N, C-alpha and C positions, 0 to 999 in steps of 0.2 A: 446462594453460591450460583452463577453460572460456567456451563463449560461450552466452548464452543468445539465440536468437532469436524474436521476436514477430512473430506471422505475422498480419498484415491485419486489425488492430483500429481499423477504420475504421467511420466512421458509417453506412454502407450495409448492413453487416454486424453492426453492435451495434442500431439502433433506426430503421434507414433501410428501402431497398427489401425488403432479404433479412434485416432485423433478426428476431431473436426473443427471448422472454421469458428463454430460458437464456443468450445471449451477453451481455443486459444484466445478468446477475447475475454474469458473472465479472469485469466491469470493473475494479473496486477491487481484486480480488485480483491482476489481471494488474500492475497500478499497484504494487501492493505488492511483487511480485515484481521488477519493474524497480527498484524503488527500493534493494532489498535487495541485489540483485545489483551495482548500481553502486556502494553503500556498500564492499562486499567486493571489488571489485577485478575484478569480471567483466565481459568486453566484452558490450555489449548490441547487437544488430543488429537492423535492422525489416524488414519487407516491407510493399509495397502492393499490393493488386490494382489493377492499371491498364487501362483501355479508353478508347476511341476515341468519339466520337459515333454512330459507325456501326457500333457493338456489335452491334445485332441481324442485321446482314449477316453476321456472324463464323460459325464453326462453333459457336462454343459459345453465342452469341447464339442461335442457330437452334434450340439444346437446353436451353437455359436463357433463356427469352423475359423475360428481366424486366433490363430497363436498371440498370445498379449501376456506382460505383466509377469514372465518367467522369473524367478528369481535369480538374481546374479546377472542378468542382461540390464542393457540401459533401459528398455521400455519399462522395466519393474520401479527404477529409482523415480524418486519425488522431482516433479521439474523444477527447475529455477524459475524463480527467485524461492518459491516454497520451500525447496530442500535446506537453503539457506537460514531459516527460521524455526526448524526443528529444536534446535537446541537439546534440552532436557526433557523435552514432553514425551510421555508415551505415545507410543507407535505400535496399533494392532494390524499385525498381518492376518489376511482372511482368505481362505481359500473359495469362499463363496460369497454371495452378495452382501451379506449382513453378518457383522460378527457378535456372537451369543459374549465372548470375551468383554468387547466393550460395553456392553448391556450391562453384564456382572460389574464390573468397573463401575459404571457409575451407579448403579445400586447403592455400591457401599460409599459411595460419596453422597447421595442425595441431594443433588443441586436443585435448585428452585428452579432454573430454567437449563434446558440445551438447545443450542442452536447449531444448525446442521448448513456446511457451504461443501461443494465439490462436485465431482462428477460419478457418475452420469446419475442424472435429477431421476431418470423414468427407469434406472435399475438398481443400484446400489445407495442413492439417497433417500430413495424413498423407500427401499427394505430396511435401512438401518433408522429411520424416522420411526416406522410402525412397529421394529421391535422394541425401542426405546420405550414407544407410548405405551407398548404391551407390559414391559416391565416397571415401568414408573407413570402408573395410569394419572397421576395426580401431579405429575410434573410437567410444566410449560415444554413443551417441544416445538420448536420455531427452526422455518428453513427459510433461508436468504436467497430469493431467486433470482437475484441478480449476480449472485457467486456461486450458480448452478448452471450446468449446462447438458441437456441431453442428447441422446442419438441423432434425435431432429427435434426441432423448434417444437413441433405438432406433438412429440411425445414428451417433451419437456412439458408444455403446458397440460398434457391430458395426468401426467403424474402430479404436478403442483394442484389440480383440481381434484384428484383422489385423495391425497394427503389431506387437503381443506375438509372434506368429506368426513374423515378421521381424526378429526380435531388438533391436526397440526398448524400451527400457525403461519401462513405466508406472508414473510415481509416483502 
């Protein structure tokens, strides 16, 4: 069994507070990947970066002082057309880069492969990929580089190279 994990495809990361041109470019590819997965019986799960209005008083907020993904705001919502594809999929809200709840969920499923796509390659994608690899050391973990974007193109490439070194397959 394979699981596709869609990381933080939220408005604030696409074209909002922390959006980039590279992030905007992957939206249609990610949507296509989700549709293809669902058509072929692959389970799809989503994560959402989830902050509260006091974000700037958190450790992350002091180090990245850009308010983003505050629950209940438009920036928190998954971007279109991704939001339209969620359906009855499981969505994990996470207050930090990686989701322990997602890793535990995957441990119960025991998939043969976990593929990750989404934003940002160099923060949340790499954090979740390495956590999943740690929890499920014998499971193939892959990242589709064409369906990810980083804070910068250089940090995207650096993250892909770091994941390769940790035995995450890069497509």
